[in-house]
Backbone as numpy.savetxt, mean C-alpha at the origin, in Angstrom:
# Nx Ny Nz CAx CAy CAz Cx Cy Cz
-6.96 3.98 24.14 -5.76 4.42 23.45 -5.94 4.18 21.95
-5.67 5.20 21.16 -5.77 5.11 19.71 -4.40 4.77 19.13
-4.37 3.78 18.27 -3.13 3.39 17.61 -3.23 3.78 16.14
-2.33 4.63 15.70 -2.30 5.02 14.30 -1.62 3.93 13.49
-2.26 3.49 12.42 -1.63 2.45 11.59 -0.45 3.04 10.82
0.68 2.38 10.94 1.90 2.84 10.28 2.50 1.67 9.51
2.71 1.87 8.21 3.31 0.83 7.37 4.82 0.85 7.51
5.40 -0.33 7.41 6.86 -0.44 7.40 7.38 -1.10 6.12
6.46 -1.74 5.38 6.86 -2.38 4.13 5.62 -2.60 3.27
5.86 -2.73 1.97 4.76 -2.99 1.03 5.29 -3.77 -0.16
4.39 -4.48 -0.81 4.73 -5.22 -2.02 3.46 -5.36 -2.85
3.65 -5.43 -4.15 2.52 -5.66 -5.05 2.79 -6.95 -5.79
1.89 -7.91 -5.63 1.99 -9.17 -6.37 1.02 -9.12 -7.55
0.94 -10.20 -8.26 0.00 -10.26 -9.38 -1.44 -10.10 -8.92
-1.72 -10.53 -7.67 -3.09 -10.54 -7.18 -3.41 -9.58 -6.04
-2.39 -9.06 -5.35 -2.69 -8.31 -4.13 -1.67 -7.21 -3.83
-2.14 -6.23 -3.06 -1.28 -5.24 -2.43 -1.07 -5.74 -1.01
0.19 -5.99 -0.65 0.53 -6.51 0.67 1.22 -5.42 1.47
0.75 -5.18 2.69 1.32 -4.14 3.52 1.60 -4.69 4.91
2.82 -4.48 5.39 3.19 -4.86 6.76 3.14 -3.62 7.63
2.46 -3.74 8.78 2.32 -2.62 9.70 3.31 -2.76 10.86
3.65 -1.63 11.46 4.60 -1.60 12.56 4.13 -2.40 13.76
2.82 -2.55 13.92 2.28 -3.28 15.08 2.19 -4.78 14.84
2.71 -5.26 13.70 2.74 -6.69 13.43 1.64 -7.19 12.51
0.64 -6.37 12.26 -0.42 -6.80 11.34 0.08 -6.77 9.90
-0.54 -7.64 9.10 -0.27 -7.67 7.67 -1.58 -7.58 6.94
-1.63 -6.69 5.95 -2.84 -6.50 5.15 -2.63 -7.04 3.75
-3.65 -7.68 3.23 -3.64 -8.13 1.83 -4.94 -7.66 1.21
-4.82 -6.81 0.19 -5.98 -6.23 -0.46 -5.91 -6.58 -1.95
-7.02 -7.01 -2.54 -7.00 -7.37 -3.97 -6.48 -6.22 -4.84
-5.57 -6.52 -5.72 -5.01 -5.49 -6.60 -6.08 -4.92 -7.53
-7.11 -5.69 -7.81 -8.17 -5.20 -8.70 -8.85 -3.94 -8.17
-8.71 -3.65 -6.90 -9.29 -2.45 -6.30 -8.49 -1.20 -6.65
-7.32 -1.37 -7.27 -6.44 -0.25 -7.58 -6.05 -0.29 -9.06
-6.89 0.27 -9.93 -6.66 0.18 -11.38 -5.28 0.64 -11.84
-4.72 1.66 -11.21 -3.39 2.12 -11.63 -2.33 1.05 -11.38
-2.47 0.31 -10.29 -1.52 -0.77 -10.01 -1.73 -1.94 -10.96
-2.98 -2.23 -11.29 -3.28 -3.33 -12.21 -2.60 -3.10 -13.55
-2.67 -1.87 -14.06 -2.12 -1.56 -15.37 -0.64 -1.22 -15.38
0.00 -1.26 -14.22 1.41 -0.86 -14.11 2.36 -1.99 -14.47
3.54 -1.58 -14.89 4.59 -2.57 -15.13 5.17 -3.00 -13.77
5.94 -4.06 -13.80 6.58 -4.53 -12.58 7.48 -3.45 -11.98
8.25 -2.79 -12.84 9.15 -1.73 -12.38 8.36 -0.59 -11.72
7.24 -0.21 -12.31 6.41 0.85 -11.73 5.82 0.43 -10.39
5.40 -0.82 -10.29 4.85 -1.32 -9.02 5.90 -1.37 -7.92
7.14 -1.66 -8.30 8.21 -1.79 -7.31 8.78 -0.44 -6.89
8.49 0.61 -7.63 8.99 1.95 -7.32 7.98 2.68 -6.43
8.04 2.42 -5.14 7.12 3.04 -4.19 7.92 3.57 -3.01
7.28 4.43 -2.23 7.90 4.90 -0.99 6.80 5.19 0.02
7.15 5.09 1.29 6.23 5.45 2.35 6.26 6.95 2.52
5.11 7.54 2.79 5.05 8.97 3.03 4.63 9.23 4.47
4.95 10.43 4.93 4.69 10.75 6.33 5.54 9.84 7.20
4.95 9.33 8.25 5.64 8.37 9.13 5.29 6.95 8.72
4.76 6.77 7.53 4.30 5.46 7.08 2.79 5.42 6.99
2.16 6.60 6.94 0.70 6.67 6.87 0.15 6.39 5.48
1.02 6.42 4.47 0.56 6.20 3.09 1.70 5.61 2.26
1.30 5.05 1.12 2.26 4.52 0.15 2.09 5.35 -1.12
3.21 5.76 -1.70 3.20 6.60 -2.90 3.98 5.92 -4.01
3.37 5.85 -5.19 4.02 5.35 -6.40 4.22 6.54 -7.33
5.41 7.14 -7.37 5.63 8.36 -8.15 5.41 8.17 -9.66
5.75 7.01 -10.19 5.57 6.78 -11.62 4.10 6.70 -12.02
3.25 6.38 -11.06 1.82 6.16 -11.34 0.93 7.28 -10.84
1.48 8.17 -10.02 0.65 9.20 -9.41 -0.37 8.59 -8.46
-0.02 7.49 -7.83 -0.93 6.76 -6.93 -0.50 6.93 -5.49
-1.46 7.25 -4.64 -1.24 7.36 -3.20 -2.34 6.57 -2.51
-1.96 5.68 -1.61 -2.93 4.88 -0.87 -2.66 5.05 0.62
-3.66 5.55 1.33 -3.53 5.74 2.78 -3.75 4.42 3.50
-2.92 4.17 4.50 -3.01 2.93 5.26 -4.35 2.85 6.01
-4.80 3.96 6.57 -6.09 3.97 7.27 -7.22 3.56 6.33
-7.14 3.96 5.06 -8.15 3.56 4.08 -8.13 2.06 3.84
-6.93 1.49 3.77 -6.83 0.04 3.59 -7.47 -0.71 4.74
-7.30 -0.20 5.94 -7.90 -0.85 7.10 -9.43 -0.78 7.06
-9.96 0.29 6.52 -11.42 0.43 6.42 -12.01 -0.49 5.36
-11.26 -0.76 4.28 -11.83 -1.55 3.19 -11.43 -3.01 3.23
-10.40 -3.36 3.99 -9.92 -4.76 4.02 -10.83 -5.62 4.85
């Protein structure tokens, strides 16, 4: 059985992109891997939304889209 990773929440700290998945997993990825997030203001980092059914995170102010499946491959 294949389980598609679906995000239900996200946050950006000074050091990491934190993502909570619907299946209970939590991902923490170094923010340094995402230059647009590194250079963003706090307000820009906090202005995000899930796209699709939670397959990606979109930051409209930054033009940044990060797919959850990609995070699982690199984490």
